[in-house]
C-alpha positions as CSV (number, residue, x, y, z in Angstrom):
1,M,12.4,22.6,41.4
2,V,13.5,19.8,43.6
3,R,13.2,19.2,47.3
4,K,16.3,18.0,49.1
5,N,16.8,17.0,52.7
6,M,19.8,18.8,54.2
7,T,21.0,18.9,57.8
8,N,21.1,22.2,59.5
9,L,24.9,22.0,59.4
10,E,24.8,21.6,55.6
11,I,22.4,24.5,55.3
12,F,24.4,26.7,57.7
13,N,27.7,25.9,55.9
14,T,26.2,26.3,52.4
15,A,24.7,29.7,53.3
16,N,28.0,30.9,54.7
17,S,29.9,29.7,51.6
18,L,27.4,31.5,49.3
19,L,27.7,34.7,51.3
20,E,31.4,34.5,51.4
21,N,31.8,33.8,47.7
22,F,29.1,35.9,46.1
23,S,28.2,38.8,48.4
24,D,30.6,41.2,46.7
25,A,31.0,39.4,43.4
26,N,30.3,41.8,40.5
27,M,29.6,39.3,37.8
28,E,27.1,39.4,34.9
29,L,24.9,36.4,35.0
30,P,22.2,35.5,32.5
31,V,18.7,36.5,33.7
32,K,17.6,32.9,34.2
33,V,20.7,32.0,36.2
34,N,20.5,35.1,38.3
35,F,16.8,34.7,39.0
36,Y,17.0,31.1,40.2
37,F,20.4,31.7,42.0
38,Q,18.9,34.6,44.0
39,K,15.8,32.6,44.9
40,N,18.0,29.8,46.1
41,M,20.4,32.0,48.0
42,T,17.6,34.0,49.7
43,S,15.9,30.8,50.8
44,I,19.0,29.1,52.2
45,V,20.4,32.2,53.9
46,S,17.0,32.7,55.6
47,M,17.1,29.2,56.8
48,A,20.6,29.6,58.1
49,Q,19.6,32.8,60.0
50,D,16.9,30.8,61.8
51,I,19.5,28.1,62.6
52,D,21.9,30.8,63.9
53,K,19.1,32.3,66.1
54,A,18.6,28.8,67.7
55,R,22.4,28.5,68.1
56,M,22.6,31.9,69.8
57,A,19.7,30.9,72.1
58,I,21.8,27.9,73.3
59,F,24.8,30.2,73.9
60,T,22.8,32.8,75.8
61,K,21.0,30.1,77.9
62,Y,24.2,28.4,79.1
63,G,26.9,31.0,78.6
64,K,28.0,34.5,79.5
65,L,29.2,36.9,76.8
66,D,32.8,38.1,77.4
67,E,32.7,41.7,76.3
68,E,36.4,41.9,75.6
69,T,36.6,38.9,73.2
70,N,32.9,39.0,72.1
71,Q,32.8,35.2,72.7
72,Y,30.6,33.2,75.0
73,K,32.2,31.6,78.0
74,F,30.7,28.5,79.6
75,E,31.1,26.9,83.1
76,P,32.8,23.5,82.9
77,D,29.7,21.7,84.2
78,V,27.5,22.9,81.2
79,V,30.0,22.4,78.3
80,E,28.8,18.9,77.6
81,T,25.2,20.0,77.6
82,V,26.0,22.9,75.2
83,N,27.8,20.6,72.8
84,K,25.0,18.1,72.8
85,E,22.3,20.7,72.1
86,L,24.4,22.2,69.3
87,Q,25.0,18.8,67.8
88,D,21.2,18.0,68.1
89,L,20.5,21.4,66.4
90,F,23.0,20.8,63.5
91,D,21.9,17.2,63.0
92,L,18.2,18.1,62.4
93,E,17.1,17.8,58.8
94,Q,15.0,20.2,56.8
95,E,13.5,20.0,53.3
96,V,15.1,22.6,51.1
97,K,13.4,23.7,47.9
98,I,16.0,24.2,45.2
99,N,15.6,25.7,41.8
100,M,18.0,23.6,39.8
101,L,20.5,25.2,37.4
102,K,21.9,23.5,34.3
103,L,25.6,23.4,34.0
104,D,25.6,24.7,30.4
105,W,23.8,27.9,31.6
106,F,27.2,28.9,33.0
107,D,29.0,28.8,29.6
108,G,31.1,31.8,29.3
109,I,30.9,32.7,33.0
110,N,34.2,32.7,34.9
111,L,33.7,31.2,38.4
112,T,36.4,30.4,41.0
113,T,36.7,26.9,42.4
114,Q,35.2,28.2,45.6
115,Q,32.2,29.7,43.8
116,V,31.6,26.4,41.9
117,A,31.7,24.5,45.2
118,A,29.2,26.9,46.8
119,L,26.8,26.4,43.8
120,A,27.2,22.7,43.5
121,Y,24.1,21.8,45.5
122,M,21.9,23.7,43.0
123,I,23.5,22.5,39.7
124,E,21.6,19.7,38.0
125,E,23.7,16.6,37.4
126,E,24.0,15.7,33.7
127,D,22.8,12.3,32.5
128,E,25.7,10.1,31.5
């Protein structure tokens, strides 16, 4: 296991990418890969949910939900404040515990380019 510092934006985007690319994927993974992958995914998705709660707190503090579009609307005088608080939130760094996976553990497993990109942060780099 390694500990890696990631910004909240990296965590949020990584979690969304994992959910998008693996939530309905019916693939057979070796037990070792599946175990560590699930631990990593659970951890990063949980962190992203906390970030999303903080993001939504900013929205509800400064905005009003438009029921028709289901989007928050902001008065012009608070837009700059909202953007600054969101930027501050997404710039924060957290330590993420990652169970590293070896590239050769994926031999014989067909992954899309998007799936490989979503997994990249948890694949151990090979020594050259």
